[in-house]
C-alpha positions as CSV (number, residue, x, y, z in Angstrom):
1,M,102.2,99.9,24.1
2,I,103.3,96.5,25.5
3,E,104.4,96.7,29.1
4,P,107.6,94.7,30.0
5,L,107.2,91.8,32.3
6,A,109.0,93.7,35.0
7,I,106.3,96.4,35.0
8,K,103.4,93.9,34.9
9,L,104.9,92.1,38.0
10,R,105.4,95.1,40.2
11,P,103.9,94.5,43.6
12,K,100.4,95.9,44.3
13,N,101.0,96.0,48.0
14,I,103.7,95.7,50.6
15,D,103.3,92.0,51.1
16,D,104.3,91.3,47.4
17,V,107.7,93.1,47.7
18,I,110.7,90.7,47.1
19,G,113.5,91.1,49.7
20,Q,114.2,94.3,51.7
21,K,112.9,92.7,54.9
22,H,114.8,95.3,56.9
23,L,112.3,97.8,55.5
24,V,109.1,95.9,54.7
25,G,109.4,92.8,56.9
26,K,107.6,92.2,60.2
27,D,108.0,95.2,62.5
28,A,110.2,97.0,59.9
29,P,109.8,100.7,59.6
30,I,108.0,101.1,56.2
31,R,105.6,98.2,57.0
32,N,104.7,99.9,60.3
33,F,104.2,103.2,58.5
34,V,101.7,101.4,56.3
35,N,100.1,99.5,59.2
36,N,99.7,102.8,61.2
37,G,98.3,104.6,58.2
38,R,101.0,107.4,58.4
39,I,103.4,107.8,55.5
40,F,106.3,110.1,55.7
41,S,108.5,111.7,53.0
42,M,111.4,109.5,52.3
43,I,114.3,108.8,49.9
44,L,115.0,105.2,48.8
45,Y,118.4,104.6,47.4
46,G,120.3,101.6,46.2
47,Q,121.4,99.7,43.1
48,P,119.2,99.4,40.0
49,G,116.5,96.7,40.0
50,I,116.3,95.9,43.7
51,G,112.9,97.4,44.5
52,K,112.9,101.1,44.9
53,T,110.0,101.8,42.6
54,S,108.2,98.6,43.7
55,I,108.3,99.7,47.4
56,A,107.1,103.2,46.5
57,Q,104.2,101.9,44.5
58,A,103.5,99.2,47.1
59,I,103.2,101.8,49.8
60,S,100.5,103.6,47.7
61,G,98.7,100.4,46.9
62,S,98.7,99.3,50.5
63,T,97.3,102.6,51.8
64,N,94.9,103.4,48.9
65,L,96.4,106.8,48.7
66,K,96.5,108.7,45.5
67,Y,100.0,108.9,43.9
68,R,101.7,110.3,40.9
69,M,105.1,109.3,39.4
70,L,107.5,111.8,37.9
71,N,111.1,111.8,36.8
72,A,113.4,114.7,37.9
73,T,115.2,114.6,34.6
74,I,112.3,114.4,32.2
75,N,109.4,116.2,33.9
76,N,109.3,120.0,34.1
77,K,108.0,122.6,36.5
78,K,104.6,122.5,34.9
79,D,104.3,118.8,35.7
80,I,105.1,119.4,39.3
81,E,102.5,122.2,39.5
82,I,99.8,119.9,38.1
83,V,100.6,117.4,40.9
84,I,100.3,120.1,43.5
85,E,96.9,121.1,42.1
86,E,95.8,117.4,42.3
87,A,97.1,117.2,45.8
88,K,94.9,120.2,46.8
89,M,91.9,118.5,45.2
90,Y,92.5,115.2,46.9
91,D,93.7,116.8,50.2
92,G,97.2,115.2,49.8
93,I,99.0,113.0,47.4
94,I,102.1,110.8,47.3
95,L,104.7,112.0,44.7
96,I,107.1,109.3,43.6
97,M,110.1,111.1,42.1
98,D,112.6,109.0,40.2
99,E,116.2,110.2,39.7
100,I,115.6,112.7,42.5
101,H,119.3,113.5,42.7
102,R,118.8,115.4,39.4
103,L,116.0,117.7,40.8
104,N,117.2,121.2,40.0
105,K,116.7,124.3,42.2
106,D,113.7,125.7,40.3
107,K,111.7,122.5,40.7
108,Q,112.8,122.2,44.4
109,D,111.6,125.7,45.1
110,I,108.1,124.8,43.8
111,L,108.0,121.6,45.8
112,L,109.5,122.5,49.2
113,P,106.6,124.5,50.7
114,H,104.2,121.7,50.0
115,L,106.5,119.1,51.5
116,E,106.8,121.4,54.6
117,S,103.0,121.6,54.9
118,G,102.4,117.9,54.3
119,L,100.2,118.5,51.2
120,I,102.7,116.3,49.3
121,T,104.4,113.2,50.6
122,L,107.6,112.7,48.6
123,I,109.1,109.3,47.9
124,G,112.4,110.0,46.1
125,L,114.2,107.2,44.2
126,T,117.9,107.2,43.3
127,T,120.9,105.0,42.7
128,S,123.2,107.7,44.0
129,N,124.2,108.2,47.6
130,P,121.8,110.9,48.8
131,Y,124.2,112.2,51.4
132,H,126.5,113.3,48.5
133,K,124.1,113.9,45.6
134,I,120.8,115.3,47.0
135,N,120.3,118.9,48.0
136,P,120.2,119.3,51.8
137,A,116.9,121.2,51.6
138,I,115.2,118.1,50.2
139,R,117.2,115.7,52.3
140,S,116.4,117.4,55.6
141,R,112.6,116.9,54.9
142,C,112.9,113.2,54.1
143,Q,113.8,110.0,56.0
144,I,116.6,108.2,54.1
145,F,116.4,104.4,53.6
146,E,119.0,102.3,51.9
147,L,117.9,99.2,50.0
148,K,120.1,96.2,50.2
149,P,121.2,94.1,47.2
150,L,118.8,91.2,46.5
151,T,120.2,87.7,47.2
152,L,120.3,84.9,44.7
153,D,117.5,83.2,46.6
154,D,115.4,86.4,46.3
155,I,115.8,86.5,42.5
156,I,115.1,82.8,42.1
157,L,111.9,83.1,44.1
158,A,110.8,86.0,42.0
159,L,111.5,84.2,38.8
160,K,109.6,81.1,39.9
161,N,106.6,83.2,40.9
162,A,106.8,84.9,37.5
163,C,106.7,81.6,35.7
164,K,103.3,80.8,37.4
165,T,101.6,84.0,36.1
166,E,99.3,84.4,33.1
167,Y,102.0,86.5,31.4
168,L,104.2,83.4,30.7
169,K,101.6,80.8,29.8
170,G,103.0,77.4,28.8
171,I,106.5,78.2,29.9
172,K,108.8,75.2,30.3
173,I,111.9,75.8,32.3
174,N,113.9,73.9,35.0
175,N,115.4,75.1,38.2
176,D,119.0,75.0,36.9
177,V,118.1,77.5,34.1
178,I,116.2,79.7,36.5
179,E,119.2,79.8,38.8
180,Y,121.5,80.6,35.8
181,I,119.3,83.5,34.8
182,A,119.3,84.7,38.4
183,K,123.1,84.6,38.5
184,L,123.4,86.5,35.3
185,S,121.2,89.3,36.7
186,S,123.7,90.0,39.5
187,G,121.0,91.0,42.0
188,D,119.0,93.1,39.5
189,L,115.5,91.8,39.5
190,R,114.4,93.9,36.5
191,C,117.2,92.5,34.5
192,A,116.2,88.9,35.5
193,Y,112.6,89.5,34.5
194,N,113.7,91.1,31.2
195,L,116.0,88.2,30.3
196,L,113.3,85.6,31.3
197,E,110.7,87.4,29.1
198,I,113.1,87.7,26.1
199,C,114.0,84.0,26.3
200,Y,110.3,83.1,26.5
201,Y,109.5,84.9,23.3
202,S,112.6,83.8,21.5
203,T,111.4,80.2,21.3
204,S,108.7,78.6,19.3
205,D,107.7,76.1,22.0
206,K,108.1,78.3,25.1
207,K,110.8,75.9,26.4
208,I,113.7,77.8,27.9
209,T,117.0,75.8,28.0
210,M,120.5,76.8,29.0
211,D,121.3,77.0,25.3
212,V,118.5,79.5,24.7
213,V,119.7,81.7,27.6
214,T,123.4,81.7,26.5
215,K,122.5,82.6,22.9
216,I,120.8,85.8,24.2
217,N,123.1,86.7,27.1
218,N,126.0,85.0,28.8
219,K,127.5,88.0,30.7
220,P,126.4,89.1,34.1
221,A,124.7,92.5,34.6
222,L,127.1,94.6,36.8
223,F,126.2,97.9,38.4
224,A,129.2,100.1,37.7
225,D,127.8,103.3,36.2
226,K,130.9,105.5,35.6
227,N,129.0,108.6,36.7
228,E,127.4,107.2,39.8
229,T,128.2,105.7,43.2
230,G,128.4,102.0,42.0
231,H,131.5,102.7,39.9
232,Y,133.4,104.3,42.7
233,D,132.3,101.6,45.2
234,L,133.9,99.1,42.8
235,L,137.2,101.0,42.5
236,S,137.2,101.6,46.2
237,A,136.8,97.9,46.9
238,F,139.6,97.1,44.4
239,Q,142.0,99.5,46.1
240,K,141.1,98.6,49.7
241,S,141.5,94.9,48.9
242,I,145.0,95.4,47.6
243,R,145.8,97.7,50.5
244,G,144.5,95.1,52.9
245,S,146.7,92.4,51.2
246,D,143.7,90.2,50.3
247,V,144.9,88.8,47.0
248,N,141.7,86.9,46.2
249,A,139.4,89.9,46.8
250,S,141.8,92.0,44.7
251,L,141.5,89.6,41.8
252,H,137.7,89.4,42.2
253,Y,137.3,93.2,41.9
254,L,139.8,93.3,39.1
255,A,137.8,90.7,37.3
256,R,134.6,92.8,37.7
257,L,136.3,95.8,36.3
258,L,137.6,93.8,33.3
259,V,134.2,92.3,32.6
260,I,132.9,95.9,32.1
261,D,135.9,96.8,30.0
262,D,137.1,99.5,32.3
263,L,140.9,99.3,31.7
264,D,141.4,103.1,32.0
265,S,140.1,103.1,35.6
266,I,142.2,100.0,36.4
267,F,145.4,101.7,35.2
268,R,144.7,104.9,37.1
269,R,143.9,103.1,40.3
270,M,146.9,100.8,40.1
271,T,149.2,103.8,39.7
272,V,147.7,105.5,42.8
273,I,148.0,102.3,44.8
274,A,151.6,101.8,43.9
275,Y,152.6,105.1,45.4
276,E,149.9,105.6,48.1
277,D,149.7,102.2,49.7
278,I,152.9,100.4,48.8
279,G,155.3,103.3,48.4
280,L,158.7,103.0,50.1
281,A,158.0,99.4,51.2
282,N,158.5,98.3,47.6
283,P,159.6,101.2,45.4
284,E,160.1,98.9,42.4
285,I,156.4,98.5,42.1
286,G,155.8,101.9,40.5
287,P,158.0,101.0,37.4
288,K,156.4,97.6,37.3
289,V,153.0,99.1,37.2
290,D,154.0,101.4,34.3
291,A,155.5,98.4,32.5
292,C,152.3,96.4,33.0
293,I,150.2,99.3,31.7
294,N,152.4,99.6,28.6
295,A,152.2,95.8,28.0
296,C,148.4,95.9,28.3
297,E,148.0,98.8,25.9
298,R,150.3,97.0,23.5
299,V,148.6,93.6,23.5
300,G,145.0,94.7,24.2
301,M,142.3,92.5,25.6
302,P,141.9,89.6,26.3
303,E,145.7,89.1,26.6
304,A,146.0,92.1,28.9
305,I,144.7,90.0,31.7
306,I,148.1,88.1,31.7
307,P,150.4,91.0,32.9
308,L,147.5,92.4,35.1
309,S,147.3,89.1,36.9
310,V,151.0,89.1,37.7
311,V,151.3,92.6,38.9
312,I,148.0,92.7,40.9
313,I,149.0,89.6,42.8
314,E,152.4,91.2,43.6
315,M,150.8,94.4,44.7
316,A,148.4,92.6,47.0
317,L,151.1,90.5,48.6
318,S,153.7,93.3,48.7
319,P,154.7,94.9,52.0
320,K,152.8,98.2,52.4
321,S,153.8,101.7,53.5
322,N,152.0,105.0,53.2
323,S,154.8,106.9,55.0
324,A,155.9,109.0,52.0
325,N,152.3,110.1,51.3
326,E,151.6,110.9,54.9
327,A,154.9,112.8,55.2
328,L,154.1,115.1,52.3
329,N,150.5,115.6,53.5
330,A,151.9,116.7,56.9
331,A,154.2,119.2,55.1
332,I,151.4,120.6,53.1
333,A,149.2,120.9,56.2
334,D,152.1,122.8,57.9
335,I,152.3,125.3,55.0
336,E,148.5,125.8,55.0
337,N,148.6,126.5,58.7
338,G,150.9,129.4,58.2
339,N,154.3,127.8,58.8
340,N,155.8,129.5,55.8
341,Y,159.1,131.0,57.0
342,P,162.1,132.6,55.2
343,I,164.5,130.2,53.5
344,P,167.7,130.0,55.5
345,E,170.8,131.9,54.1
346,T,172.7,128.6,53.7
347,I,170.6,127.5,50.7
348,R,169.5,130.7,49.0
349,I,170.4,131.1,45.4
350,D,173.0,133.9,46.2
351,S,174.4,132.1,49.3
352,T,178.1,132.5,49.9
353,I,178.1,130.0,52.7
354,Y,176.5,127.0,51.0
355,K,178.4,123.7,51.3
356,Y,178.2,121.4,48.3
357,P,177.6,117.9,49.8
358,H,179.4,116.0,47.0
359,N,182.6,117.7,48.1
360,Y,182.4,115.9,51.5
361,K,182.8,112.3,52.6
362,G,179.7,110.2,52.0
363,S,178.2,113.2,50.0
364,Y,176.8,114.6,53.3
365,V,177.7,117.7,55.3
366,K,175.9,119.2,58.2
367,Q,174.2,122.5,57.4
368,Q,170.8,124.2,57.8
369,Y,168.1,123.5,55.3
370,M,164.9,124.1,57.3
371,P,163.7,127.6,58.1
372,D,164.7,128.9,61.6
373,N,161.3,128.3,63.1
374,L,161.0,124.7,61.9
375,I,164.4,123.3,62.8
376,N,164.0,119.7,64.1
377,K,160.5,119.5,62.6
378,E,159.9,115.9,61.4
379,Y,157.2,115.0,58.8
380,Y,158.5,111.6,57.8
381,K,157.6,108.7,60.1
382,A,159.1,105.5,58.8
383,K,157.1,102.3,58.5
384,L,159.5,99.4,59.0
385,T,157.4,96.9,56.9
386,S,160.2,96.2,54.4
387,K,163.9,95.8,54.2
388,Y,164.1,98.8,51.8
389,E,162.4,101.2,54.1
390,K,164.4,99.9,57.1
391,M,167.5,100.7,55.1
392,L,166.2,104.2,54.4
393,N,165.3,104.7,58.0
394,D,168.8,103.7,59.1
395,I,170.2,106.5,56.9
396,Y,167.6,108.9,58.2
397,E,168.5,108.1,61.8
398,K,172.2,108.4,61.1
399,I,171.7,111.9,59.5
400,K,169.6,113.0,62.5
401,K,172.3,111.8,64.9
402,I,175.0,113.7,63.0
403,N,172.8,116.8,63.0
404,K,172.4,116.6,66.8
405,T,176.1,116.5,67.5
406,E,178.1,119.7,68.1
407,D,180.3,121.2,65.4
């Protein structure tokens, strides 16, 4: 078996870790754990390729403690039981558990008593948000640390260091190409190492040029796993940028979604934004979004970016109002709180006193619609951010004024 470069270059101790200074830098918590010779169970979470496994193994390397590495998806109960027996033999062991958010109840039941006693020190690794994905029983026994995305400078430093190792003998590469590889990795150091290694072995003279790199890969690695946190973070950033009227950020996150070919998510989120965030401030945007989606489906990629660019810019710069959504939520909350009273006689199906509004001037006539206990209840609170909703509010206020007058 030939180990990938990313595995060969994993740090042997805490000083070799790239980035994550808030955890392993001077006076940072994990460094102090190591310096004080006291390691606690912890969960490390963050995007792929930013150092979760590296920090876990560096902790073990820096303390000379025995460790074993398992994967919650692949390894079974028997594997965990073997680690427990080893822990008894060594009077304690560090168990590094990858994909810990997938640890099922049977495996947890075996592990929990030994975490409680301190026989096993668990270091769980996950790309998922542990507050949402990890069982509270495990979570309560671990300190949770979030790893930050690596900077471009972090990746460049790591690549330069890699080029000086025995694993890439004779490599010829300039700083511009290193920076380009770093940018393509989008903060994923494993991806950067893999691309560097593939480029190295794809040449006859070990000279890596920009042309060599682009022939192998010219698209950035984006963390947007549809089943995990990264995907929903991206969609959330897309919606919040439009809601916040930042047209440039809106286009940036749209571009990231387009690069990973996620048109379906774009279409669903655009539809939600049209009615949740823009709503009555610009009611024409809903049909425009539908027309844009139809156009995109008709022409496909890459031409779909043309109607998308037009509509996303309009959505970002449109006046915003969530008054309709808030009004309905308030009405639903009222019903759920027990305000479910009899329908007034005026509008029941067999009513003999119902007044047909179209028979009256302005198609309006004063009569009771709300249940007796909810007369004068108001759910709708207008937001006067657009001419259209101001016009609706004028009608609303006029109707309220008529209803308050005596017959």
